[in-house]
C-alpha positions in Angstrom: 0.0 0.0 0.0 2.8 2.4 0.9 4.5 1.9 -2.5 1.3 2.6 -4.3 0.7 5.8 -2.3 4.2 7.0 -3.1 3.7 6.3 -6.8 0.5 8.2 -6.8 2.0 11.2 -5.0 4.9 11.3 -7.5 2.5 11.1 -10.4 0.4 14.0 -9.0 3.5 16.1 -8.3 4.9 15.6 -11.9 1.5 16.5 -13.3 1.6 19.7 -11.3 5.1 20.6 -12.6 6.7 19.8 -9.3 10.1 18.1 -9.4 10.8 17.3 -5.8 8.8 15.7 -3.1 9.4 16.2 0.6 8.1 14.2 3.6 8.7 13.8 7.2 8.3 10.8 9.5 9.1 9.7 12.9 12.6 8.2 13.4 11.1 5.6 15.6 9.4 4.1 12.6 12.5 2.5 11.0 10.3 0.6 8.5 9.0 3.9 7.1 12.4 5.4 6.7 13.5 2.1 5.0 10.7 2.1 2.6 11.2 5.8 1.6 15.0 5.1 1.1 14.1 2.0 -1.0 12.0 4.3 -3.2 14.7 6.9 -3.7 14.2 9.4 -0.9 17.2 10.7 1.0 17.4 12.1 4.5 17.9 15.8 4.4 18.0 16.3 8.2 16.9 14.9 11.6 15.6 17.0 14.4 14.6 16.2 18.0 10.9 16.5 18.6 9.4 15.8 22.0 10.9 12.4 23.0 11.8 11.4 19.4 13.2 12.4 16.2 11.6 13.9 13.2 13.3 12.7 9.9 12.9 15.1 6.9 13.4 13.3 3.6 13.1 14.4 -0.1 13.3 12.9 -3.6 14.1 14.6 -6.9 11.6 13.7 -9.7 12.6 13.2 -13.3 
């Protein structure tokens, strides 16, 4: 399901003439970070948030 949602978001971004997608996730969800990396997202930065870490990621679109 996650892969399909990412594909849909990328399609809509391209259709809107956007060439980069950005997202954030909780660092505690390692499976999310792994999924995003597997689909070409890179970590831009990590910031402490409450008792956890916010992970900011992005992907350049062709």
